N, C-alpha and C positions, 0 to 999 in steps of 0.2 A: 759078347758085349754089344754087337751091332744091333741086337734086338731092342736095346734101350734107346736107340736113336729114333727121332721122329720118322714117321712114314714118308715116302717120297711125296713132295708137294704139300705136305701137311701144313706148312707155315706160309710159304709163298712160292711162286714159281722159281725153279732153279735156273738161273741165267748161265747155263753151261758155256764156258768160254770156248771160242773157236780158236783155230791156230793163230790167227792174227792177234787176238786178245792175249793169248798166252805169251806170245813173243814180245809184244809191246810191254805188258806188265812186268815180265821178267827182266827185260833189258832196260827199260826206261824208269821203272819204279823200284824194282828189287835189286838192281845192280848186279844181276847174274851174268855169268860168262856165256858167250855165244854158244859154246858147246852144250851147256846145260839147257839153254833155251831150245836148241835144235832137238835135243833128246826129249825134252818135255813135249814138243809138238808131235814127235813120233809116238810117244807114249799115249798122248791123247787120242790119236787116231787108232791105236791098238786096243783101246778099252772095249770090252765086250758088254753085253746087255746088263749082266749082273753087276759089273763094276760101275757102270754108269748109274745104276740104281743106288748103289752104295754111296757114290759121290753125291748124288742128290740128297740122301739122308744125312750125310755129313754136313752139307751146306745148310740143311734145315736146322741142324743142331746149333749152328752159329746164329742163324736168323732168329731163332726162337729165344735167344739169350743175349741179345745185344746189351752191352753194359754189365754183363755178368762178371764175376770175379775169377781170378786165377785162370785156369785152362780146363778144357773138357777132356773126358776120357774117350778116346777113340780107339777102335781096333788097330792093331799094328798092320803096317803095309805088308801085302803078300809078296812073295818072291817074284811072282809073275807080273805084278803091277806095283813096283816100288815107288812110283810117283803119283799114285792114285790120290793121296791126300792133298797134293798140291792144287788140284783143279777146283775143289770147293773153296779152298782158301783164296785163290785168285778171283773166283766168282763173288766172294764176299768183300772184295776191296771197295766197291761203291758203297756198300753198307757201312764199312768202317769210316770212309771219308765223310759220309753224311753224319755219322755219329760225332766225328771230330768237329765238324763245322758247327753242330748244335752246341758243342762245349767250348767253342771259341778257340779250338786248337789249330794252329797254322799248318799249312800244307808241308812245310819243311819238316815238322815233327812226324807227320804221316809218312813221309818218304824215309825218314830215319828208322821208323818202325819196320817198314817193309824191307829195308836193306838187310835185315837179319835173315830174310829168306834166301837172298843170294849167297850170304855167308854159309848158311847151313847146306845149301846145294854144293858149294865148293868143298865143304868139309866131308859130306857124304861121299863125294868122288874120291877124295883123299883117303877116306877110311875104308871104302869097299872097292875102289877102282872102277866105279860105274855111277851112272846117274841114280839118284834116289833122294828121298826125304823121310828118313826113318823116325824123325821126331815131329811129324806133321801136326800132331795134337798140341804141341808146345805153342804153335802159332795161333791157336784158337784164343789165347789171351790177347795177342796182338790185334786180331781181326775183330774181336768183340769189344775193344776199347778199354782193356784193363791194363795193358802194358805200354810203357813209353821209354824211349831212349833219351836220356837227359845227360848229355856230355858222355863221359866214359862209361857210365853205368846204366842199366835198365832197371826200371821200377814198376812193380805190378801190384794192383789192388788185390789183396788176398785176405782170407779169413772170413768167417760168417758173422762176426760181431757187427752191431750197428756202426761202430767206428773201427773198420777193418785196418789191420796193419798193412804196411807197404813192403812187399818182398823186394830184395835187391838181387840183381843177377848180373853176371859178368860176361860180356861178349868176347869171344876169342880174338876177333880182329879189331878190338877197340883201342889198342895201343897200350903203353905202359900203365900199370896200376899204381901210379904215384899217389902220395897223400894229397898233393895239391889237386890232382884230378878227381879223387874221391870227394874231397871237400867241395869242389866246385859243383859236382853232380848232386851231392846232398843238399847244398844250398839252393840249387835250382829246384830240386824236388820239394823243398819246404815252401817254395813260392807256388810251384805249379799245381800241386794237388788240391790245396784249398781253393784255388781259383777255378780249376776245371771240375772239381767235385765238391761244391759248397754244401751239398746235402749230407756229405760224409765227414767233412773236416771244417770246423769253424775257423781254424787258423793253424799256423805251424806247430803250435803247442799240442795239437791233437795227433800229430804224426808219430808213429812208431815204426822204425825201419828194422827189418829182420832179414837174415840171410842164412841159407843152408848150403854148405859147400865144403869140399875137401880143402879149399884155401884157408879155412878157419882152423884147421887142425894145428894145435900149438906144437905138436911134435916136429913140424916142419922147421921150426927155429933151430933145432939141433942138427939139421942136415943141409940147410941152405946157407949160402954165404951171407955175410952181414949186409952186403950191398943189395940183396934181393928185396923187391917191393912186397913180396907175398907175406912174410912175417909181420911187416908193419901194417898191412891191411888186416890180417887176422887179429892183431892186438887192439883194433878199434872196437871189437865186439865183446860184450859180456856173454859168455857161453852158457847155454842151457842144456842140461842132460848129458849123458855119456857119449852120444854120437852114434853114428851108424857105420858098421863095418863094411857095408856095401860099397863105400868109397874106395875100399881096398882093391876092388876089381872093376866095377862098372865105370865110375867116374874117372878114376885115375887112368885106366886103360884108354878111355875115350879122350879126355881133355889134356892129359899130359903126354901120352904116347901116340895118340891118333891111331889106335889099333883096336880091332874088335876084342871083346872081353875074353874070347877063347884063345887069344894069342899066348903062347908059352912065355914065361918070364925071360928065358934065355934068348928069345927072338925080339924082345922089345928094343927099340932104337935108343941110342945114347948120343944123340946129336947136339944136345945143349946141356947147360948146367942143371936145369930143372930135372930133365930126364935122368941124368946121371945121379943126382942127389936122391930122387925118389926111388930109383932102382937100387941104390946102395942100401936104403932103408928096407926095401923088400927083401933083399938078400940077407939082411940082419934080422928078419922076422919082425919088423916094426908093424904093429897093427894099425895101419893108416885108417882114418875114419873121416866120414863126412860129419861136420859139426854144425850145430844150429846156434845162432847167437843174435843178440839185439845190439844194434849200433849205438855206441855211446857217443852222442853228439859232442859232449864236453871234450872228448879227446881230439876232436876235429876243430875245437874252438868255436863251435856253433851253439 
C-alpha cells in the first residue's frame, strides 16, 4: 500500500518534528501522558532511514489532500516502529491549524480534535502494554480537517457525493452517552457544518448523519440492563443493511474488552456490566454485528 503514497517531498518539504516539538505537541496539544511523550521521543530517535522516508511519504499524503473527506489508507505500523505514524501526524498540525483558521474554526475545537491522539496513545498502552498508535491512519481525518469533536460526539465529512453525509463517531473517553449529550452534539453539528463548509451544505436541512458501530446492534437491548444508555443510542437510528459480523471480533474485543482480537473468550475481562453482558451473549452464540444507520433527528426532537 505504501507505493500508493506520494514520493518523499513530492508535495512540500516534510517538517520532521524534533524531540522538543514531539514533546510539546503531545503534552500541550494532545493531552498525552508523560510516559507516552517520553516513549515517542525515544521512538523518533530510533527511526532508521527507510522509516524516515516512509514518514515523509505519509506526511505528503496529508499535505496533498487537505480538506479531503474521511481518512486515508495508510500501511499498518510495523512491530519495530509502532509509533511511526505519529510523527507525520504531528508534523501536519500546523497545516491543520491553518486550515481551521481559514474556515473560522476556533483553536479550542482544534485542541479538542487533537485530544483524541492522547486518548488513543493511552488506549494502545492499555491494549498492548507498550507505546504505540495502531490506528494512525484514523487521524488523517482529523489532520486534514474532516473530523471535529462537538460535545460528546465526533463528526466527520464522509462520502463522495457533492453533498456528503456526516459520519458520527464515539470517543471512549467522552463520558456518558446520554440522550441529552447526543442531542446537544447533533444540534451543535447542525449549526457547525453549514457555517464551516458552506460549499457543501446550504443549511441544517442538507445534513444527513450516519453511524456504523457495534453500539447500533439492536440485540444489545436483550442483554443490557434498562438503565444502560447504549440501547437508547441505538434506537435513534434507522438501520440499513444486515450488518457486519466483523464486530463480533474486532470492534467488540477492542472497544468493549480492550483486548487484542486474538484473546480467547475465556480470558476476556468481566469488570463491568457491559463486558459481562456482551460476554454472556458470546457464550450464548449471539452473532453480534456492527450495524449501519441513519440518525433520525425527529427522535431527538430536532
